[in-house]
N, C-alpha and C positions, 0 to 999 in steps of 0.2 A: 409066311405071316401077312405080307401085304397083299396078296391075291385073295386070302381069307377075308381080311377087312374089306377089300372092295366088294365082295360077293355079299357080305354081311350087311353092308350099308347101301346095297344097290347102287354102288359107285360105278365110275367108268375108269378105264385105263387104256392107254395108247402108246404106241412105240413111236419115238421121235429120233431124227437122224442127229449126229454130231453138228452137222451145219445148222440145223435148226435150233439146237441148243446153243450153240456159239451166237446166232443171231438174236435169241432172247438175252443172253448175257450182256451183248452189245447194247440192246435196247435198254435194259435195265440200268447200265452205266450211264449212257447218254441222256436217257429221258427222265430217270428218278433218282440219280447219283448213288444207286446202290451197286457197289462192285461185289458180285457174288462169284463163287466157283461155278464151273459148269454144271456140276451135280445139283446145285441149288436153283440154277436157271431151267433145269430140265423140266420143272413142273410148270413154267410159264410156256416153254414150247408146247408141252402136251396140252395146255389150256387152249392156246392159240389154235392148235390143230383141231381139238374138239369143238371149238367155237366155229371155226371156218366150215366144218361139216355139219353145222346145225344141231350138235348133240348137247350143247348147253342152251337151254332156252333163254328168252328174252331178259330184259333188263332187271326184272324183278328177282332172279336167281342171284343167291348169295354165294360167292365162292372165296375160298381162303386159300392162298398160296404161301406157304412158309419159305422164307429165304434165311437158311441158318449158316452157310458156308461162305467164309470171305475169299474175295477173288485173289488174295495175296497167297492163298494156299496153292495155287496153280498159275503162276504167272507166265508160264510157257503158253498157255492157252490164250492169253491176252494178245500174243503176237499174231495170232490167226486173223484178227480184226483191228489191231492196233500196232502196225509195224514201228520198230525202233527207228527213230530219226537217223539219218546218215550224219556222220561226222565230216565236217568240212575244214579244211585249213584257212587261214586268213587270206592267203593268195587266192584260193578258189572263190571265196566271198567276195573279193575285190574284183575279180574277173566277172563273175556274175552281176555284180552291182554296175560295172562299166558297159556291160552288154545291153542291160536294161535302160540306160540313159540315152 
């Protein structure tokens, strides 16, 4: 159905890598405050690829990217670009503080 809709509308489709999707997810979270799941970030990754190849014309072209999936649906993917901070004991914090003085 999606391929048919692309053809019917004279649209474009492009394949993107997992890394491109995660970079788009990270960009959305850091630059816009939108925490979306990777599937929702895939359209931004595709847009970026098409734009970089000159397949989306100048600034007068209107593009709609729908972001519908919450990033909390796939928390594990967030660890790819947002690692969990390491836990430290009070003793370790004290040693680190003493070394920095």
